[in-house]
C-alpha positions as a printed NumPy array, in Angstrom:
array([[164.379, 158.455,  91.321],
       [164.662, 155.21 ,  93.109],
       [161.602, 153.022,  92.878],
       [162.63 , 150.668,  95.761],
       [164.754, 151.39 ,  98.834],
       [168.05 , 149.912,  98.735],
       [167.931, 146.306,  99.666],
       [170.518, 143.483,  99.443],
       [170.673, 142.3  ,  95.692],
       [169.672, 138.734,  96.727],
       [166.467, 140.04 ,  98.691],
       [165.594, 142.197,  95.629],
       [166.073, 139.33 ,  93.363],
       [163.774, 137.125,  95.551],
       [161.229, 139.87 ,  96.158],
       [160.948, 140.511,  92.432],
       [160.183, 136.598,  91.934],
       [157.594, 136.732,  94.58 ],
       [156.028, 139.623,  92.918],
       [155.982, 138.03 ,  89.771],
       [154.324, 134.904,  91.016],
       [151.825, 136.87 ,  92.782],
       [150.783, 138.867,  89.717],
       [150.621, 135.464,  87.765],
       [148.393, 134.18 ,  90.601],
       [146.079, 137.213,  90.331],
       [145.863, 136.617,  86.462],
       [145.041, 132.878,  86.794],
       [142.411, 133.86 ,  89.346],
       [141.006, 136.339,  87.005],
       [140.828, 133.943,  84.159],
       [139.083, 131.244,  86.415],
       [136.492, 133.763,  87.812],
       [135.877, 134.871,  84.044],
       [135.507, 131.399,  83.013],
       [133.309, 130.446,  86.   ],
       [131.2  , 133.505,  85.276],
       [130.71 , 132.519,  81.677],
       [129.856, 128.915,  82.865],
       [127.361, 130.118,  85.575],
       [125.966, 132.421,  82.982],
       [125.459, 129.573,  80.408],
       [124.006, 127.322,  83.129],
       [121.621, 130.244,  84.403],
       [120.572, 130.644,  80.707],
       [119.967, 126.923,  80.3  ],
       [117.868, 126.645,  83.421],
       [115.888, 129.881,  82.383],
       [115.391, 128.346,  78.801],
       [114.247, 124.922,  80.565],
       [111.895, 126.934,  83.12 ],
       [110.382, 128.707,  79.951],
       [109.667, 125.388,  78.385],
       [107.333, 124.546,  81.295],
       [103.497, 125.383,  81.145],
       [102.655, 128.78 ,  82.807],
       [ 99.383, 129.543,  84.034],
       [ 97.238, 132.161,  82.428],
       [ 98.118, 135.803,  83.62 ],
       [ 94.45 , 136.456,  84.377],
       [ 94.234, 133.447,  86.724],
       [ 93.671, 134.617,  90.567],
       [ 95.602, 132.643,  93.106],
       [ 94.309, 133.091,  96.543],
       [ 96.663, 132.041,  99.572],
       [ 94.411, 131.351, 102.432],
       [ 95.656, 130.888, 106.027],
       [ 92.737, 132.339, 107.923],
       [ 89.236, 130.817, 108.576],
       [ 87.221, 134.103, 108.089],
       [ 89.268, 134.598, 104.784],
       [ 88.289, 131.271, 103.69 ],
       [ 84.665, 131.542, 104.2  ],
       [ 84.495, 134.865, 102.841],
       [ 85.935, 133.698,  99.436],
       [ 84.646, 130.163,  99.283],
       [ 81.232, 130.661, 100.511],
       [ 80.104, 132.886,  97.85 ],
       [ 81.677, 130.685,  95.237],
       [ 79.86 , 127.73 ,  96.375],
       [ 76.586, 129.338,  96.484],
       [ 77.024, 130.632,  92.99 ],
       [ 77.87 , 127.109,  91.668],
       [ 75.061, 125.706,  93.488],
       [ 72.686, 128.343,  92.038],
       [ 74.043, 127.588,  88.571],
       [ 73.349, 123.717,  89.152],
       [ 69.756, 124.405,  90.271],
       [ 69.286, 126.772,  87.299],
       [ 70.594, 124.297,  84.793],
       [ 68.252, 121.487,  86.219],
       [ 65.349, 123.739,  86.049],
       [ 65.894, 124.639,  82.651],
       [ 66.402, 121.085,  81.644],
       [ 62.89 , 120.135,  83.324],
       [ 61.381, 123.038,  81.374],
       [ 62.945, 121.789,  78.265],
       [ 61.551, 118.31 ,  78.851],
       [ 58.146, 119.707,  79.481],
       [ 58.011, 121.834,  76.489],
       [ 59.085, 119.011,  74.204],
       [ 55.943, 117.062,  75.609],
       [ 53.663, 119.912,  74.879],
       [ 55.103, 120.257,  71.314],
       [ 54.746, 116.78 ,  70.621],
       [ 51.08 , 116.72 ,  71.973],
       [ 50.164, 119.732,  69.771],
       [ 52.041, 118.5  ,  66.668],
       [ 48.717, 116.825,  65.319],
       [ 46.689, 119.972,  65.895],
       [ 49.46 , 122.163,  63.953],
       [ 49.365, 119.877,  61.055],
       [ 45.619, 119.756,  60.877],
       [ 45.357, 123.436,  61.015],
       [ 48.153, 124.18 ,  58.516],
       [ 45.972, 123.535,  55.549],
       [ 43.845, 126.507,  56.383],
       [ 46.579, 129.011,  57.561],
       [ 48.286, 131.196,  55.258],
       [ 51.715, 129.974,  54.085],
       [ 54.507, 132.486,  53.654],
       [ 56.694, 131.741,  50.834],
       [ 60.601, 132.256,  51.418],
       [ 63.088, 132.465,  48.741],
       [ 66.136, 129.738,  48.753],
       [ 68.706, 132.593,  49.516],
       [ 66.853, 133.785,  52.433],
       [ 66.212, 130.334,  53.789],
       [ 69.994, 129.615,  53.529],
       [ 70.769, 132.77 ,  55.419],
       [ 68.114, 131.956,  58.094],
       [ 69.45 , 128.387,  58.499],
       [ 73.015, 129.528,  58.809],
       [ 72.171, 132.168,  61.556],
       [ 69.981, 129.254,  63.136],
       [ 72.849, 126.867,  63.216],
       [ 75.269, 129.357,  64.634],
       [ 72.713, 130.245,  67.156],
       [ 72.371, 126.797,  68.342],
       [ 76.329, 126.007,  68.375],
       [ 76.538, 129.229,  70.571],
       [ 73.89 , 128.231,  72.772],
       [ 75.389, 124.738,  73.311],
       [ 78.829, 126.105,  73.863],
       [ 77.416, 128.362,  76.618],
       [ 75.387, 125.686,  78.191],
       [ 78.46 , 123.388,  78.275],
       [ 80.576, 125.942,  79.94 ],
       [ 77.724, 126.579,  82.561],
       [ 77.714, 122.743,  83.012],
       [ 81.398, 122.729,  83.607],
       [ 81.162, 125.15 ,  86.4  ],
       [ 80.27 , 122.325,  88.796],
       [ 83.768, 120.823,  88.245],
       [ 86.734, 121.76 ,  90.437],
       [ 90.411, 120.674,  90.427],
       [ 91.269, 119.138,  93.666],
       [ 95.119, 118.336,  95.022],
       [ 96.57 , 118.156,  98.379],
       [100.221, 118.452,  99.422],
       [101.869, 116.96 , 102.596],
       [104.114, 118.512, 105.268],
       [107.759, 117.538, 105.237],
       [108.871, 119.001, 108.565],
       [108.919, 116.863, 111.787],
       [110.162, 119.912, 113.906],
       [108.725, 120.583, 117.35 ],
       [107.669, 123.98 , 116.292],
       [105.301, 122.236, 113.62 ],
       [104.035, 119.773, 115.997],
       [103.248, 122.506, 118.635],
       [101.42 , 124.576, 115.859],
       [ 99.477, 121.659, 114.822],
       [ 98.339, 120.804, 118.332],
       [ 97.48 , 124.495, 119.032],
       [ 95.224, 124.431, 115.942],
       [ 93.435, 121.289, 117.263],
       [ 95.037, 119.004, 114.519],
       [ 96.61 , 115.718, 115.33 ],
       [100.523, 115.847, 115.09 ],
       [100.532, 112.853, 112.716],
       [ 98.638, 114.82 , 110.376],
       [100.375, 115.281, 106.853],
       [ 97.849, 117.595, 105.082],
       [ 99.632, 120.813, 104.663],
       [ 98.017, 122.339, 101.663],
       [ 94.659, 121.806,  99.724],
       [ 94.351, 123.234,  96.366],
       [ 90.989, 124.053,  94.983],
       [ 90.722, 125.174,  91.363],
       [ 87.791, 126.682,  89.418],
       [ 87.809, 128.241,  85.944],
       [ 89.154, 131.77 ,  86.868],
       [ 90.421, 131.077,  90.343],
       [ 92.501, 128.777,  92.595],
       [ 92.626, 128.684,  96.333],
       [ 95.69 , 127.304,  98.089],
       [ 94.501, 126.561, 101.686],
       [ 97.282, 126.336, 104.322],
       [ 95.566, 123.704, 106.682],
       [ 98.271, 124.029, 109.337],
       [ 97.713, 127.757, 109.668],
       [ 94.035, 127.539, 110.197],
       [ 92.501, 127.614, 113.872],
       [ 89.515, 125.597, 112.677],
       [ 88.063, 123.969, 109.791],
       [ 86.071, 126.365, 107.616],
       [ 82.451, 125.921, 107.107],
       [ 82.846, 126.834, 103.404],
       [ 85.361, 124.201, 102.793],
       [ 83.284, 121.436, 104.546],
       [ 80.056, 122.335, 102.27 ],
       [ 82.196, 122.432,  99.366],
       [ 83.829, 119.143,  99.855],
       [ 80.788, 117.3  , 101.041],
       [ 78.451, 118.334,  98.225],
       [ 78.312, 115.457,  95.605],
       [ 76.903, 117.682,  92.959],
       [ 80.302, 119.311,  92.631],
       [ 82.749, 117.211,  91.079],
       [ 86.271, 117.123,  92.199],
       [ 88.739, 115.837,  89.674],
       [ 92.376, 114.875,  90.028],
       [ 95.154, 112.138,  89.689],
       [ 94.978, 109.488,  92.661],
       [ 92.299, 111.544,  94.079],
       [ 91.168, 108.738,  96.191],
       [ 94.339, 108.872,  98.174],
       [ 94.011, 112.689,  98.756],
       [ 90.195, 112.379,  99.648],
       [ 91.042, 109.438, 102.196],
       [ 93.771, 111.296, 103.845],
       [ 91.647, 114.637, 104.24 ],
       [ 88.667, 112.725, 105.611],
       [ 90.887, 110.886, 108.164],
       [ 93.046, 113.523, 109.363],
       [ 90.727, 116.844, 108.847],
       [ 87.407, 115.259, 109.39 ],
       [ 86.123, 116.738, 106.225],
       [ 83.736, 114.59 , 104.092],
       [ 84.939, 114.518, 100.559],
       [ 82.302, 113.438,  97.928],
       [ 82.035, 113.292,  94.196],
       [ 85.63 , 112.642,  93.525],
       [ 86.777, 111.377,  89.875],
       [ 90.119, 109.899,  88.979],
       [ 91.407, 111.227,  85.799],
       [ 93.544, 108.236,  84.851],
       [ 90.779, 106.005,  84.183],
       [ 88.765, 108.686,  82.473],
       [ 91.424, 109.223,  80.189],
       [ 91.565, 105.636,  79.183],
       [ 88.006, 105.85 ,  78.314],
       [ 88.478, 108.83 ,  76.233],
       [ 91.6  , 107.661,  74.494],
       [ 94.366, 109.555,  76.308],
       [ 97.264, 107.726,  77.889],
       [ 99.026, 108.598,  81.029],
       [ 99.381, 107.329,  84.532],
       [100.226, 110.711,  86.018],
       [ 99.165, 114.214,  85.843],
       [102.16 , 115.153,  83.781],
       [101.563, 112.565,  81.171],
       [ 97.862, 113.245,  81.086],
       [ 98.67 , 117.034,  80.384],
       [101.05 , 116.108,  77.443],
       [ 98.391, 113.86 ,  75.847],
       [ 95.471, 116.057,  76.189],
       [ 96.912, 119.569,  76.083],
       [100.256, 119.054,  74.599],
       [101.851, 120.963,  77.361],
       [104.819, 120.057,  79.738],
       [104.19 , 120.797,  83.568],
       [106.965, 121.263,  85.989],
       [107.314, 118.214,  88.244],
       [110.692, 119.166,  89.86 ],
       [111.592, 117.011,  92.865],
       [112.963, 119.828,  95.031],
       [109.427, 121.608,  94.604],
       [107.397, 118.557,  94.81 ],
       [108.914, 117.382,  97.857],
       [109.381, 120.678,  99.414],
       [108.371, 122.214, 102.708],
       [104.69 , 122.592, 102.056],
       [104.182, 123.221, 105.918],
       [106.31 , 126.577, 105.622],
       [104.438, 129.73 , 106.509],
       [105.574, 131.538, 103.392],
       [105.484, 129.553, 100.276],
       [107.771, 130.358,  97.474],
       [106.697, 131.563,  94.024],
       [107.662, 128.301,  92.584],
       [105.801, 126.36 ,  95.107],
       [102.744, 128.703,  94.63 ],
       [102.849, 128.213,  90.867],
       [103.274, 124.546,  91.244],
       [100.516, 123.993,  93.729],
       [ 98.224, 126.071,  91.693],
       [ 99.059, 124.18 ,  88.41 ],
       [ 98.495, 120.848,  89.889],
       [ 94.86 , 121.622,  90.582],
       [ 94.111, 123.99 ,  87.762],
       [ 95.505, 121.854,  85.093],
       [ 93.556, 118.794,  86.323],
       [ 90.33 , 120.621,  85.781],
       [ 91.501, 121.688,  82.254],
       [ 92.455, 118.054,  81.531],
       [ 88.937, 116.926,  82.545],
       [ 87.347, 119.669,  80.128],
       [ 89.557, 118.21 ,  77.269],
       [ 88.23 , 114.794,  77.944],
       [ 84.628, 115.976,  78.374],
       [ 84.576, 117.814,  75.088],
       [ 85.979, 115.027,  73.24 ],
       [ 83.489, 112.348,  74.579],
       [ 80.58 , 114.734,  73.7  ],
       [ 81.924, 115.788,  70.367],
       [ 82.646, 112.044,  69.482],
       [ 79.379, 110.703,  70.548],
       [ 77.384, 113.637,  69.338],
       [ 75.159, 113.798,  72.541],
       [ 74.912, 116.399,  75.259],
       [ 75.165, 114.882,  78.597],
       [ 76.143, 116.418,  81.975],
       [ 79.565, 116.138,  83.422],
       [ 77.937, 114.058,  86.269],
       [ 76.412, 111.776,  83.598],
       [ 79.862, 111.513,  81.742],
       [ 81.828, 110.353,  84.993],
       [ 79.03 , 108.366,  86.668],
       [ 80.89 , 104.936,  86.403],
       [ 84.142, 106.534,  88.017],
       [ 82.724, 108.712,  90.897],
       [ 84.613, 108.146,  94.211],
       [ 86.557, 105.248,  92.504],
       [ 89.934, 104.006,  93.753],
       [ 92.269, 103.166,  91.109],
       [ 95.675, 101.332,  90.68 ],
       [ 98.327, 101.977,  88.157],
       [ 99.299,  99.129,  85.783],
       [102.498,  99.404,  84.007],
       [102.669,  98.549,  80.41 ],
       [106.254,  97.484,  79.24 ],
       [107.582,  99.044,  82.142],
       [106.956, 102.669,  80.594],
       [105.687, 105.832,  82.058],
       [102.903, 105.972,  79.785],
       [101.072, 103.294,  81.445],
       [ 97.431, 102.97 ,  81.503],
       [ 95.521, 102.422,  84.568],
       [ 92.486, 100.504,  85.631],
       [ 90.257, 100.046,  88.537],
       [ 91.478,  98.255,  91.685],
       [ 88.959,  95.539,  90.509],
       [ 91.112,  94.974,  87.336],
       [ 94.376,  94.282,  89.039],
       [ 95.572,  90.583,  89.   ],
       [ 95.038,  90.158,  92.879],
       [ 91.627,  91.481,  92.73 ],
       [ 90.653,  89.792,  89.453],
       [ 91.571,  86.558,  91.375],
       [ 89.461,  87.409,  94.481],
       [ 86.584,  88.543,  91.948],
       [ 86.693,  85.098,  90.038],
       [ 86.746,  83.101,  93.145],
       [ 83.978,  85.08 ,  94.864],
       [ 81.967,  84.962,  91.686],
       [ 82.2  ,  81.203,  91.461],
       [ 80.46 ,  80.961,  94.721],
       [ 77.329,  82.711,  93.373],
       [ 75.066,  80.426,  91.185],
       [ 73.92 ,  81.903,  87.989],
       [ 70.31 ,  82.733,  87.154],
       [ 69.134,  82.603,  90.912],
       [ 65.547,  83.472,  91.759],
       [ 65.557,  85.335,  94.844],
       [ 62.092,  87.142,  94.472],
       [ 59.144,  84.532,  94.223],
       [ 56.472,  87.114,  94.344],
       [ 54.002,  84.913,  96.179],
       [ 51.026,  86.689,  97.588],
       [ 49.717,  86.318, 101.096],
       [ 46.196,  87.538, 101.916],
       [ 44.197,  88.11 , 105.131],
       [ 41.636,  85.549, 106.3  ],
       [ 38.879,  87.625, 104.132],
       [ 41.032,  86.374, 100.897],
       [ 40.884,  90.077,  99.866],
       [ 43.129,  92.215, 101.88 ],
       [ 46.704,  91.816, 100.55 ],
       [ 49.31 ,  91.759, 103.435],
       [ 52.685,  91.23 , 101.857],
       [ 54.678,  89.621,  99.133],
       [ 56.652,  86.492, 100.302],
       [ 58.809,  83.801,  99.013],
       [ 57.923,  80.147,  98.2  ],
       [ 59.895,  79.01 , 101.356],
       [ 57.649,  81.099, 103.424],
       [ 54.616,  79.985, 101.915],
       [ 55.608,  76.319, 102.484],
       [ 56.194,  77.23 , 106.321],
       [ 52.693,  78.623, 106.303],
       [ 51.033,  75.689, 104.765],
       [ 53.104,  72.962, 106.597],
       [ 51.68 ,  74.421, 110.03 ],
       [ 48.038,  74.784, 108.707],
       [ 48.253,  78.451, 109.228],
       [ 47.436,  79.086, 105.685],
       [ 45.473,  77.685, 102.69 ],
       [ 46.452,  78.053,  99.095],
       [ 43.63 ,  79.429,  96.691],
       [ 45.684,  80.028,  93.427],
       [ 48.701,  78.415,  91.733],
       [ 49.807,  81.093,  89.22 ],
       [ 50.798,  83.479,  90.982],
       [ 50.78 ,  81.621,  94.17 ],
       [ 48.26 ,  83.039,  96.622],
       [ 47.678,  82.   , 100.056],
       [ 45.136,  83.228, 102.779],
       [ 45.791,  82.904, 106.662],
       [ 43.604,  80.725, 108.618],
       [ 43.692,  83.051, 111.621],
       [ 43.363,  86.832, 112.327],
       [ 46.733,  88.295, 112.819],
       [ 47.488,  91.142, 115.435],
       [ 48.108,  93.568, 112.586],
       [ 47.895,  94.248, 108.86 ],
       [ 51.745,  94.333, 108.517],
       [ 52.612,  95.982, 105.244],
       [ 48.993,  96.018, 103.874],
       [ 49.086,  99.544, 102.983],
       [ 52.718,  99.799, 101.928],
       [ 53.101,  99.739,  98.144],
       [ 56.728,  98.747,  98.214],
       [ 56.063,  95.535, 100.084],
       [ 52.984,  94.748,  98.061],
       [ 54.639,  95.239,  94.608],
       [ 56.171,  92.596,  92.612],
       [ 60.026,  92.388,  92.669],
       [ 62.207,  91.896,  89.767],
       [ 64.977,  89.436,  89.794],
       [ 67.632,  92.013,  88.304],
       [ 70.539,  93.999,  89.783],
       [ 69.024,  97.227,  90.978],
       [ 72.104,  99.096,  89.65 ],
       [ 72.779,  97.745,  86.102],
       [ 69.832,  95.597,  85.416],
       [ 71.845,  92.299,  85.241],
       [ 69.959,  88.957,  86.005],
       [ 73.195,  87.159,  86.585],
       [ 74.955,  86.187,  89.668],
       [ 72.512,  88.091,  91.961],
       [ 73.067,  88.362,  95.544],
       [ 71.212,  90.443,  98.548],
       [ 72.883,  93.473,  99.521],
       [ 72.13 ,  95.515, 102.779],
       [ 72.232,  99.322, 102.038],
       [ 73.079,  99.827, 105.92 ],
       [ 76.138,  97.341, 106.331],
       [ 75.288,  94.483, 108.421],
       [ 78.033,  95.5  , 110.755],
       [ 75.992,  98.345, 111.828],
       [ 72.536,  96.81 , 111.077],
       [ 72.941,  94.146, 113.439],
       [ 73.083,  96.678, 116.582],
       [ 69.655,  98.29 , 115.367],
       [ 66.571,  97.772, 117.366],
       [ 64.448,  94.69 , 116.617],
       [ 61.509,  96.843, 115.667],
       [ 63.46 ,  98.459, 113.117],
       [ 64.786,  95.191, 111.432],
       [ 61.899,  93.018, 112.083],
       [ 60.111,  91.984, 108.742],
       [ 61.83 ,  94.934, 107.069],
       [ 63.493,  94.349, 103.925],
       [ 63.096,  97.908, 102.245],
       [ 66.989,  98.481, 102.663],
       [ 67.956,  95.141, 101.274],
       [ 68.306,  95.099,  97.652],
       [ 69.597,  92.806,  94.824],
       [ 73.149,  93.371,  93.197],
       [ 75.07 ,  91.432,  90.65 ],
       [ 78.56 ,  90.344,  91.665],
       [ 80.289,  93.184,  89.967],
       [ 78.064,  95.891,  91.246],
       [ 78.409,  94.383,  94.829],
       [ 82.088,  94.743,  94.521],
       [ 81.94 ,  98.22 ,  93.326],
       [ 79.885,  99.304,  96.322],
       [ 82.087,  97.5  ,  98.806],
       [ 85.125,  99.28 ,  97.698],
       [ 83.544, 102.646,  98.491],
       [ 82.095, 101.807, 101.889],
       [ 85.207, 102.333, 103.928],
       [ 85.052, 106.188, 103.062],
       [ 81.453, 106.458, 104.281],
       [ 82.639, 104.391, 107.601],
       [ 85.286, 107.147, 108.129],
       [ 82.804, 109.973, 107.598],
       [ 80.267, 108.131, 110.006],
       [ 83.07 , 107.892, 112.699],
       [ 84.004, 111.439, 112.296],
       [ 80.496, 112.849, 112.635],
       [ 79.728, 110.911, 115.8  ],
       [ 83.295, 111.472, 117.223],
       [ 84.088, 107.682, 117.325],
       [ 87.791, 106.794, 116.528],
       [ 87.894, 104.923, 113.393],
       [ 89.51 , 101.698, 113.358],
       [ 89.622,  98.487, 110.906],
       [ 89.341,  95.91 , 113.476],
       [ 93.052,  95.146, 113.382],
       [ 93.39 ,  95.833, 117.124],
       [ 90.611,  93.374, 117.941],
       [ 92.916,  90.435, 118.312],
       [ 95.648,  89.614, 120.631],
       [ 98.453,  87.107, 120.133],
       [ 99.117,  84.387, 122.633],
       [102.804,  84.301, 122.63 ],
       [103.227,  81.035, 124.276],
       [100.872,  79.394, 121.828],
       [102.612,  80.879, 118.84 ],
       [105.969,  79.676, 120.165],
       [104.549,  76.048, 120.694],
       [102.762,  75.936, 117.133],
       [106.281,  76.8  , 115.691],
       [107.964,  74.105, 117.783],
       [105.187,  71.58 , 116.775],
       [105.705,  72.469, 113.02 ],
       [109.403,  71.862, 113.243],
       [109.014,  68.374, 115.368],
       [106.366,  67.494, 112.671],
       [108.671,  67.716, 109.744],
       [111.751,  66.308, 111.891],
       [109.686,  63.007, 113.181],
       [107.282,  62.587, 110.218],
       [109.017,  63.723, 107.   ],
       [106.933,  63.626, 103.734],
       [108.091,  63.106, 100.197],
       [107.435,  66.875,  99.342],
       [109.532,  68.094, 102.244],
       [112.927,  66.786, 103.414],
       [113.356,  65.871, 107.075],
       [114.576,  68.657, 109.146],
       [118.042,  68.514, 110.521],
       [117.253,  69.389, 114.117],
       [120.085,  69.388, 116.708],
       [119.535,  66.806, 119.329],
       [119.392,  69.373, 122.397],
       [116.877,  71.47 , 120.268],
       [114.817,  68.226, 119.404],
       [114.541,  67.256, 123.084],
       [113.613,  70.844, 124.22 ],
       [110.875,  71.138, 121.774],
       [109.423,  67.818, 122.362],
       [109.543,  68.2  , 126.094],
       [107.542,  71.606, 125.814],
       [104.973,  70.146, 123.453],
       [104.544,  67.223, 125.501],
       [104.081,  69.222, 128.56 ],
       [101.584,  71.391, 126.983],
       [ 99.385,  68.478, 125.469],
       [100.087,  66.502, 128.559],
       [101.232,  63.419, 126.58 ],
       [104.275,  61.342, 126.872],
       [104.539,  60.547, 123.033],
       [103.582,  62.726, 120.16 ],
       [101.484,  61.447, 117.168],
       [101.396,  63.205, 113.645],
       [ 97.702,  64.138, 114.656],
       [ 98.792,  65.771, 117.845],
       [101.47 ,  67.792, 116.096],
       [ 99.249,  68.69 , 113.024],
       [ 96.57 ,  69.906, 115.329],
       [ 98.831,  72.07 , 117.455],
       [100.767,  73.546, 114.546],
       [ 97.584,  74.617, 112.877],
       [ 96.139,  76.106, 116.21 ],
       [ 95.589,  79.881, 115.841],
       [ 97.637,  81.932, 118.376],
       [ 95.342,  84.907, 117.854],
       [ 92.305,  85.397, 120.039],
       [ 89.743,  88.231, 120.314],
       [ 90.428,  90.753, 122.966],
       [ 87.734,  90.537, 125.839],
       [ 87.894,  94.238, 126.306],
       [ 87.618,  94.948, 122.584],
       [ 84.379,  96.88 , 121.466],
       [ 83.916,  97.128, 117.587],
       [ 83.789, 100.427, 115.902],
       [ 80.154,  99.741, 114.655],
       [ 78.873,  98.978, 118.068],
       [ 80.466, 102.17 , 119.638],
       [ 78.818, 104.294, 116.702],
       [ 75.478, 102.559, 117.06 ],
       [ 75.55 , 102.843, 120.805],
       [ 75.895, 106.704, 120.369],
       [ 73.165, 106.868, 117.601],
       [ 70.491, 104.847, 119.56 ],
       [ 71.367, 106.921, 122.621],
       [ 70.058, 110.162, 120.707],
       [ 66.712, 108.59 , 120.014],
       [ 64.582, 107.37 , 117.262],
       [ 65.084, 110.463, 114.928],
       [ 68.784, 109.956, 114.985],
       [ 68.499, 106.34 , 113.986],
       [ 66.093, 107.576, 110.968],
       [ 68.872, 110.1  , 110.118],
       [ 71.638, 107.45 , 110.276],
       [ 69.71 , 105.067, 107.954],
       [ 68.896, 107.87 , 105.338],
       [ 72.676, 108.605, 105.318],
       [ 73.416, 105.343, 104.181],
       [ 70.641, 105.377, 101.539],
       [ 71.979, 108.652, 100.159],
       [ 75.496, 107.044,  99.962],
       [ 74.231, 104.025,  98.147],
       [ 72.368, 106.249,  95.507],
       [ 75.194, 108.643,  95.157],
       [ 77.802, 105.895,  94.703],
       [ 75.926, 103.607,  92.37 ],
       [ 73.286, 105.935,  90.603],
       [ 70.672, 102.763,  90.48 ],
       [ 68.615, 102.614,  87.307],
       [ 66.405,  99.799,  88.22 ],
       [ 65.336, 100.279,  91.964],
       [ 61.766,  99.503,  92.706],
       [ 59.651, 102.412,  91.781],
       [ 58.198, 102.572,  95.312],
       [ 61.583, 102.47 ,  97.031],
       [ 61.805, 105.724,  98.94 ],
       [ 64.915, 107.211, 100.297],
       [ 63.299, 108.918, 103.04 ],
       [ 60.954, 106.039, 104.05 ],
       [ 60.314, 105.689, 107.87 ],
       [ 61.989, 102.846, 109.347],
       [ 60.097, 102.227, 112.442],
       [ 57.174,  99.963, 112.277],
       [ 53.837, 101.386, 113.709]])
């Protein structure tokens, strides 16, 4: 039996060689594939092992992916109401405990006096030990339960930005009423047992529940670099975000190092979280998020809340005091912090922006302008013509003003008292306890008596546009702050300005567009500077080697502008220092546009506007030394 048809011997020989080579090729290919499979399997196992090393969220944690307004309101509104109900219940219980403690202290003497006549029950030492043990355990359980309830007001907050610049995405954003330069693609909100991933670009409107949750300062929002997230959310989505706390400075206070979420998770919980670049910088604007993206996003928000819990527990256990989470973070609420590297490592600590070298320099130069130990309240008393009706509390300077014009006479030196020599049109603040009370020369926030300055609760940039009848003889919203507290408040005003702009539908601007540059003047100032160094060289700067044609050109231009034939050093210096920036004649400041809108809506809107700034001041500073008669709801219009 012939296996091959008859062929010439040379052909058969060549065919056998080709077949041999082909079989060898197949063998090599098989070996390579086998080797590749082994390598791929090894790499896969390695990746799987690495993934297993990353922290995994609890299996009982519910993760909600929200891309619909109704869905968001249905889920978040109930949760928000439950949290607020819990906060109010805790506040009520705390008030009851204080009242009960007062009653117990008041009745202690009665109990002691009647104890001699009452029947005393003798308890054995063994029974006493058992009862004390149960009592201690009961108290521990009760404290733990109360602490868990208090932590329900804390949520983890994070945001992810979109990475796509496609026309489809831009069209989608515009159709949803969101600016195309908006970058917020996902907002992550984490509570104890639930995480909400809100796909902002898929929403047709801003959910009411989200606005309520973010704007309520009683609910603390914690995270790393949370001020950046809050600022962007306010700017692009128009949602007020209050009660934000950065975890990095909080970690420094409680002894946990780390300038990022991963470092803090490692130092507080001893876990490693996945911060892979391909996930972190992925397409968060995508309609369908991958499982890795979902886990990453949920973990960022939820782990932030857990980190806060660890810090809070450590602080409470260390100091043996039961304080609320709000009291714990009061120095850090809505703070903006910058990272300061230590030895170039990743475990750097962070401090507030006021602690950076640049801001420290600004602070020191600012502080030197404020004399120490200033007396800003003289507490001099001014009475009506009858010498009995107290009209107001004034300064020594004002006393001298009245006396020098024979409008009043002094009838007491300590304290200084004057009475008017005429009958005024009205009684001024005669019935207002705030204006009649003595004011202390202390910071109303921290109580310091050093480097005091007056601070307008409604910023002057807005206050200047208020009606005269609101501003005239009104100092209710002008308080004393020390230098540190003044800087602390000013760092937080920009967020409030953005909220105000959004509420009244006024485009927010920082004033950067208020100036225009005169290019001709700019050109001449530069030419004058060059000529000054060329014609009048100093020892500190060498003479400028300017080509003859350029020298003549510059000199001609400057002479024509100054209408002179020869140039002196003074001429060149003045021109070189001239500011080419001028205020645009058509520019209307953001504050004026806001106040025009407020005033156009009537007196009630003006009152509402002023109260908003008072609320902001109290929420940001938690002042401990405000005058007892200062009122957040005080009417601003004089009768």
